[in-house]
DSSP file (Angstrom, degrees, kcal/mol; ACC not computed):
  #  RESIDUE AA STRUCTURE BP1 BP2  ACC     N-H-->O    O-->H-N    N-H-->O    O-->H-N    TCO  KAPPA ALPHA  PHI   PSI    X-CA   Y-CA   Z-CA
    1    1 A M              0   0    0      0, 0.0     2,-0.1     0, 0.0     5,-0.0   0.000 360.0 360.0 360.0 137.1   17.5   -2.5  -11.1
    2    2 A S     >  -     0   0    0      1,-0.1     4,-0.8     0, 0.0     3,-0.2  -0.375 360.0-105.5 -87.3 169.9   17.3   -4.4   -7.7
    3    3 A A  H >> S+     0   0    0      1,-0.3     3,-1.1     2,-0.2     4,-0.7   0.904 122.1  56.9 -61.8 -40.9   14.2   -6.2   -6.3
    4    4 A A  H >4 S+     0   0    0      1,-0.3     3,-1.3     2,-0.2    -1,-0.3   0.898 100.4  57.4 -62.1 -43.3   13.8   -3.3   -3.9
    5    5 A D  H 34 S+     0   0    0      1,-0.3     4,-0.3    -3,-0.2    -1,-0.3   0.762 109.6  44.9 -65.5 -23.8   13.6   -0.8   -6.7
    6    6 A T  H <X S+     0   0    0     -3,-1.1     4,-2.5    -4,-0.8    -1,-0.3   0.535  87.8  91.4 -94.6  -9.2   10.6   -2.8   -8.3
    7    7 A R  H <X S+     0   0    0     -3,-1.3     4,-3.2    -4,-0.7     5,-0.3   0.950  85.4  47.3 -63.7 -52.1    8.7   -3.2   -5.1
    8    8 A P  H  > S+     0   0    0      0, 0.0     4,-2.5     0, 0.0    -1,-0.2   0.902 113.7  49.5 -58.5 -37.6    6.5    0.0   -5.4
    9    9 A E  H  > S+     0   0    0     -4,-0.3     4,-3.3     2,-0.2     5,-0.3   0.947 109.9  48.0 -64.7 -48.0    5.7   -0.8   -8.8
   10   10 A R  H  X S+     0   0    0     -4,-2.5     4,-2.3     2,-0.2     5,-0.3   0.929 114.4  48.9 -57.8 -45.6    4.7   -4.4   -8.0
   11   11 A I  H  X S+     0   0    0     -4,-3.2     4,-2.5    -5,-0.2    -1,-0.2   0.932 112.1  48.4 -61.7 -42.0    2.5   -2.9   -5.1
   12   12 A R  H  X S+     0   0    0     -4,-2.5     4,-2.3    -5,-0.3     5,-0.3   0.991 111.0  49.3 -58.8 -63.3    1.0   -0.4   -7.4
   13   13 A E  H  X S+     0   0    0     -4,-3.3     4,-2.0     1,-0.2    -2,-0.2   0.850 113.3  49.2 -54.3 -38.0    0.2   -3.1  -10.2
   14   14 A R  H  X S+     0   0    0     -4,-2.3     4,-2.3    -5,-0.3    -1,-0.2   0.955 111.6  46.6 -66.8 -51.2   -1.4   -5.3   -7.5
   15   15 A L  H  X S+     0   0    0     -4,-2.5     4,-2.0    -5,-0.3     5,-0.4   0.809 112.5  51.0 -62.0 -32.1   -3.5   -2.5   -6.1
   16   16 A L  H  X S+     0   0    0     -4,-2.3     4,-1.1    -5,-0.2    -1,-0.2   0.864 109.9  49.3 -70.2 -37.5   -4.6   -1.5   -9.6
   17   17 A A  H  < S+     0   0    0     -4,-2.0    -2,-0.2    -5,-0.3    -1,-0.2   0.900 119.2  38.5 -70.3 -39.7   -5.6   -5.0  -10.5
   18   18 A T  H  < S+     0   0    0     -4,-2.3    -2,-0.2    -5,-0.2    -1,-0.2   0.909 127.7  25.2 -77.0 -40.3   -7.6   -5.4   -7.3
   19   19 A F  H  < S-     0   0    0     -4,-2.0    35,-0.4    -5,-0.2    34,-0.3   0.620  77.4-144.0-104.6 -19.3   -9.3   -2.1   -6.7
   20   20 A S     <  -     0   0    0     -4,-1.1    33,-0.3    -5,-0.4    -4,-0.1   0.964  39.2-167.2  49.4  56.8   -9.6   -0.4  -10.1
   21   21 A P        -     0   0    0      0, 0.0    31,-0.3     0, 0.0     3,-0.1  -0.322  35.3-139.0 -77.8 150.7   -8.9    2.8   -8.2
   22   22 A E  S    S+     0   0    0     29,-2.8     2,-0.4     1,-0.3    30,-0.2   0.741  98.6  20.3 -73.9 -24.3   -9.4    6.3   -9.6
   23   23 A Q  E     +A   51   0A   0     28,-1.1    28,-2.2     2,-0.0     2,-0.3  -0.997  64.6 173.6-145.4 142.0   -6.1    7.1   -7.8
   24   24 A C  E     +A   50   0A   0     -2,-0.4     2,-0.4    26,-0.2    26,-0.2  -0.789   7.5 177.2-152.6  99.8   -3.3    4.9   -6.6
   25   25 A L  E     -A   49   0A   0     24,-2.9    24,-1.9    -2,-0.3     2,-0.4  -0.913   6.0-173.0-105.3 135.5   -0.3    6.4   -5.2
   26   26 A V  E     -A   48   0A   0     -2,-0.4     2,-0.4    22,-0.2    22,-0.2  -0.976   5.6-172.8-121.8 113.8    2.6    4.3   -3.8
   27   27 A E  E     -A   47   0A   0     20,-3.0    20,-2.7    -2,-0.4     2,-0.7  -0.897  20.0-137.6-109.4 146.4    5.5    6.1   -2.0
   28   28 A D  E     +A   46   0A   0     -2,-0.4     3,-0.3    18,-0.2    18,-0.2  -0.873  26.6 170.4 -92.8 106.5    8.6    4.4   -0.9
   29   29 A E    >   +     0   0    0     16,-2.4     3,-1.7    -2,-0.7     4,-0.4   0.250  42.0 114.8-105.3  12.0    9.5    5.8    2.6
   30   30 A S  G >   +     0   0    0     15,-0.6     3,-1.1     1,-0.3    -1,-0.2   0.774  69.4  58.7 -54.3 -39.2   12.2    3.2    3.2
   31   31 A A  G >  S+     0   0    0     -3,-0.3     3,-0.6     1,-0.2    -1,-0.3   0.667  98.4  58.6 -61.4 -22.6   15.0    5.7    3.3
   32   32 A L  G <  S+     0   0    0     -3,-1.7    -1,-0.2     1,-0.2    -2,-0.2   0.599 108.0  48.4 -82.1 -13.4   13.4    7.6    6.1
   33   33 A H  G X  S+     0   0    0     -3,-1.1     3,-2.5    -4,-0.4     6,-0.3   0.216  76.0 146.8-117.4  13.7   13.6    4.4    8.2
   34   34 A A  T <  S+     0   0    0     -3,-0.6     3,-0.1     1,-0.3    -3,-0.1  -0.208  72.5  22.5 -48.6 137.4   17.3    3.4    7.5
   35   35 A G  T 3  S+     0   0    0      1,-0.3    -1,-0.3     2,-0.1     2,-0.1   0.297  90.6 135.9  85.0 -12.3   18.8    1.7   10.6
   36   36 A H    X>  -     0   0    0     -3,-2.5     4,-1.1     1,-0.1     3,-0.8  -0.454  67.4-117.9 -67.6 143.1   15.3    0.7   11.8
   37   37 A A  G >4 S+     0   0    0      1,-0.3     3,-0.6     2,-0.2     4,-0.5   0.867 113.7  51.8 -54.1 -42.7   15.2   -2.8   13.1
   38   38 A G  G >4>S+     0   0    0      1,-0.2     3,-1.0     2,-0.2     5,-0.9   0.818 100.6  61.4 -62.5 -32.8   12.7   -3.8   10.5
   39   39 A A  G X45S+     0   0    0     -3,-0.8     3,-1.2    -6,-0.3    -1,-0.2   0.765  92.5  66.9 -65.0 -26.2   14.7   -2.4    7.6
   40   40 A A  G <<5S+     0   0    0     -4,-1.1    -1,-0.2    -3,-0.6    -2,-0.2   0.768  92.8  58.6 -68.6 -25.6   17.4   -4.8    8.4
   41   41 A S  G < 5S-     0   0    0     -3,-1.0    -1,-0.2    -4,-0.5    -2,-0.2   0.655 119.0-111.4 -78.2 -12.6   15.2   -7.7    7.4
   42   42 A G  T < 5S+     0   0    0     -3,-1.2     2,-0.2     1,-0.4    -3,-0.2   0.348  73.3 136.7  95.0  -2.1   14.9   -6.1    3.9
   43   43 A G      < -     0   0    0     -5,-0.9    -1,-0.4    36,-0.1    36,-0.3  -0.542  45.7-137.4 -73.8 142.2   11.3   -5.2    4.2
   44   44 A G  E     - b   0  79A   0     34,-3.0    36,-2.1    -2,-0.2    37,-1.8  -0.561   5.2-123.0-101.7 164.0   10.5   -1.7    3.0
   45   45 A H  E     + b   0  81A   0     35,-0.2   -16,-2.4    -2,-0.2   -15,-0.6  -0.919  37.0 176.4 -99.6 126.8    8.2    1.2    4.4
   46   46 A Y  E     -Ab  28  82A   0     35,-2.4    37,-2.4    -2,-0.5     2,-0.4  -0.935  24.4-151.2-131.9 155.8    5.5    2.3    2.0
   47   47 A R  E     -Ab  27  83A   0    -20,-2.7   -20,-3.0    -2,-0.3     2,-0.3  -0.984  17.8-171.4-119.9 132.8    2.6    4.7    2.0
   48   48 A V  E     -Ab  26  84A   0     35,-3.0    37,-2.2    -2,-0.4     2,-0.4  -0.962  11.7-169.0-128.5 145.4   -0.4    4.1   -0.2
   49   49 A R  E     -Ab  25  85A   0    -24,-1.9   -24,-2.9    -2,-0.3     2,-0.4  -0.952  14.4-178.2-139.4 118.7   -3.3    6.3   -1.0
   50   50 A L  E     -Ab  24  86A   0     35,-2.8    37,-3.1    -2,-0.4     2,-0.6  -0.941  15.9-168.7-119.6 131.4   -6.2    4.6   -2.8
   51   51 A V  E     +Ab  23  87A   0    -28,-2.2   -29,-2.8    -2,-0.4   -28,-1.1  -0.971  31.8 152.0-116.8 111.5   -9.6    6.1   -4.1
   52   52 A S    >   -     0   0    0     35,-2.7     3,-1.0    -2,-0.6     4,-0.1  -0.992  55.8-132.4-144.6 152.1  -11.9    3.3   -5.1
   53   53 A N  G >  S+     0   0    0     -2,-0.4     3,-2.1   -33,-0.3    -1,-0.1   0.790 101.4  75.3 -69.7 -29.8  -15.5    2.6   -5.4
   54   54 A L  G 3  S+     0   0    0    -35,-0.4    -1,-0.2     1,-0.3    34,-0.1   0.655  85.9  63.0 -59.0 -14.7  -14.9   -0.7   -3.6
   55   55 A F  G X  S+     0   0    0     -3,-1.0     3,-2.4    32,-0.2    -1,-0.3   0.583  74.9 123.5 -86.1  -9.3  -14.5    1.2   -0.3
   56   56 A E  T <  S+     0   0    0     -3,-2.1     3,-0.1     1,-0.3    -3,-0.0  -0.244  80.6   6.7 -54.6 126.6  -18.0    2.3   -0.5
   57   57 A G  T 3  S+     0   0    0      1,-0.2     2,-0.4     0, 0.0    -1,-0.3   0.524 105.3 112.3  82.9  -1.9  -20.0    1.3    2.6
   58   58 A K    <   -     0   0    0     -3,-2.4    -1,-0.2     4,-0.0     2,-0.0  -0.879  62.7-130.8-111.3 147.5  -16.9   -0.1    4.5
   59   59 A N     >  -     0   0    0     -2,-0.4     4,-2.4    -3,-0.1     5,-0.2  -0.308  37.6 -92.5 -80.1 169.4  -15.4    1.4    7.6
   60   60 A R  H  > S+     0   0    0      1,-0.2     4,-2.7     2,-0.2     5,-0.2   0.886 122.2  53.8 -51.8 -46.2  -11.7    2.1    7.8
   61   61 A V  H  > S+     0   0    0      1,-0.2     4,-2.7     2,-0.2    -1,-0.2   0.944 109.7  45.9 -55.4 -48.8  -10.8   -1.2    9.4
   62   62 A N  H  > S+     0   0    0      1,-0.2     4,-1.3     2,-0.2    -1,-0.2   0.847 112.2  53.1 -73.9 -26.6  -12.4   -3.2    6.8
   63   63 A R  H  X S+     0   0    0     -4,-2.4     4,-1.3     2,-0.2     3,-0.4   0.942 111.2  46.3 -71.4 -41.5  -10.8   -1.0    4.0
   64   64 A H  H  X S+     0   0    0     -4,-2.7     4,-2.7     1,-0.2     3,-0.4   0.903 108.4  56.6 -60.3 -42.1   -7.3   -1.6    5.5
   65   65 A R  H  X S+     0   0    0     -4,-2.7     4,-1.7     1,-0.2    -1,-0.2   0.786 106.0  50.8 -61.4 -31.3   -8.1   -5.3    5.8
   66   66 A L  H  X S+     0   0    0     -4,-1.3     4,-1.2    -3,-0.4    -1,-0.2   0.775 110.9  47.5 -68.8 -32.8   -8.8   -5.4    2.0
   67   67 A V  H  X S+     0   0    0     -4,-1.3     4,-1.5    -3,-0.4    -2,-0.2   0.902 111.7  49.4 -77.2 -42.0   -5.6   -3.7    1.2
   68   68 A Y  H >X S+     0   0    0     -4,-2.7     4,-0.9     2,-0.2     3,-0.6   0.948 111.7  51.0 -56.4 -50.5   -3.6   -6.0    3.6
   69   69 A D  H >< S+     0   0    0     -4,-1.7     3,-0.6     1,-0.3     4,-0.2   0.897 106.8  53.9 -60.7 -35.9   -5.4   -9.1    1.9
   70   70 A C  H 3< S+     0   0    0     -4,-1.2    -1,-0.3     1,-0.2     3,-0.2   0.879 121.1  30.8 -65.5 -36.7   -4.4   -7.8   -1.5
   71   71 A L  H XX S+     0   0    0     -4,-1.5     3,-1.9    -3,-0.6     4,-1.4   0.286  81.1 123.3-107.5   8.8   -0.8   -7.6   -0.5
   72   72 A S  T << S+     0   0    0     -4,-0.9     4,-0.5    -3,-0.6    -1,-0.2   0.748  73.4  49.8 -50.7 -40.6   -0.6  -10.4    2.0
   73   73 A D  T 34 S+     0   0    0     -4,-0.2     3,-0.4    -3,-0.2     4,-0.3   0.807 111.7  50.6 -66.8 -29.5    2.2  -12.4    0.3
   74   74 A L  T X>>S+     0   0    0     -3,-1.9     5,-2.1     1,-0.2     4,-1.5   0.761  99.6  66.1 -78.8 -24.4    4.3   -9.2    0.0
   75   75 A M  T 3<5S+     0   0    0     -4,-1.4    -1,-0.2     1,-0.2    -2,-0.2   0.636  87.4  69.7 -71.5 -13.0    3.8   -8.5    3.7
   76   76 A Q  T 345S-     0   0    0     -4,-0.5    -1,-0.2    -3,-0.4    -2,-0.1   0.822 129.5 -18.9 -71.0 -33.6    5.7  -11.6    4.7
   77   77 A Q  T <45S+     0   0    0     -3,-0.8    -2,-0.2    -4,-0.3    -3,-0.1   0.589 130.8  54.3-145.6 -30.3    9.1  -10.2    3.6
   78   78 A E  T  <5S+     0   0    0     -4,-1.5   -34,-3.0    -5,-0.2     2,-0.6   0.788 105.1  49.9 -88.8 -26.9    9.0   -7.2    1.1
   79   79 A I  E   < +b   44   0A   0     -5,-2.1    -1,-0.2   -36,-0.3   -34,-0.2  -0.946  52.5 169.3-123.6 114.6    6.8   -4.9    3.1
   80   80 A H  E    S+     0   0A   0    -36,-2.1     2,-0.4    -2,-0.6   -35,-0.2   0.843  74.9  12.5 -87.2 -42.3    7.7   -4.2    6.7
   81   81 A A  E     -b   45   0A   0    -37,-1.8   -35,-2.4     2,-0.0     2,-0.4  -0.994  63.8-171.6-143.5 143.7    5.3   -1.2    7.4
   82   82 A L  E     -b   46   0A   0     -2,-0.4     2,-0.5   -37,-0.2   -35,-0.2  -0.991   7.2-161.6-139.1 127.9    2.4    0.1    5.2
   83   83 A A  E     -b   47   0A   0    -37,-2.4   -35,-3.0    -2,-0.4     2,-0.5  -0.962  20.6-162.9-106.2 122.6    0.5    3.3    5.9
   84   84 A I  E     -b   48   0A   0     -2,-0.5     2,-0.6   -37,-0.2   -35,-0.2  -0.887  24.9-177.2-114.0 129.6   -2.8    3.3    4.1
   85   85 A V  E     -b   49   0A   0    -37,-2.2   -35,-2.8    -2,-0.5     2,-0.5  -0.971  16.4-179.3-112.3 120.6   -5.3    6.0    3.1
   86   86 A A  E     +b   50   0A   0     -2,-0.6     2,-0.3   -37,-0.2   -35,-0.2  -0.967   8.8 169.8-127.3 117.7   -8.3    4.3    1.5
   87   87 A L  E     -b   51   0A   0    -37,-3.1   -35,-2.7    -2,-0.5   -32,-0.2  -0.859  33.1-123.6-123.9 154.1  -11.1    6.6    0.3
   88   88 A T     >  -     0   0    0     -2,-0.3     4,-2.6   -37,-0.2     5,-0.2  -0.537  41.0-105.4 -80.6 168.4  -14.2    6.5   -1.7
   89   89 A P  H  > S+     0   0    0      0, 0.0     4,-1.5     0, 0.0    -1,-0.1   0.934 122.0  51.8 -59.6 -41.3  -14.4    8.9   -4.7
   90   90 A S  H  > S+     0   0    0      1,-0.2     4,-1.1     2,-0.2   -37,-0.0   0.881 109.5  49.5 -65.5 -37.4  -16.8   11.1   -2.9
   91   91 A E  H >4 S+     0   0    0      1,-0.2     3,-0.7     2,-0.2    -1,-0.2   0.938 106.8  54.6 -61.4 -47.1  -14.6   11.3    0.2
   92   92 A A  H 3< S+     0   0    0     -4,-2.6    -1,-0.2     1,-0.2    -2,-0.2   0.825 103.6  56.3 -57.7 -32.8  -11.6   12.2   -1.9
   93   93 A K  H 3<        0   0    0     -4,-1.5    -1,-0.2     1,-0.2    -2,-0.2   0.842 360.0 360.0 -66.3 -33.9  -13.5   15.2   -3.4
   94   94 A N    <<        0   0    0     -4,-1.1    -1,-0.2    -3,-0.7    -2,-0.2   0.485 360.0 360.0 -85.3 360.0  -14.2   16.7    0.0
């Protein structure tokens, strides 16, 4: 298994440890971006969906900032692009 194969798993483990979410989905969309300039550096494209009580009372920008802070060291080389959906449990039910 290559390092790229374990990235989604490492991202998911980090998010689980930080946010204790009710839902944590990590999708690797890197194959959709093959040939993209950022893909040449080895960084992947990922989409995450998190449902956590920790987002309660926080706006979208602050929620995204929390996710970026959680993954900051991976953002340097392993993650080129990250699409984030960060919801509270009540928002996820609607």
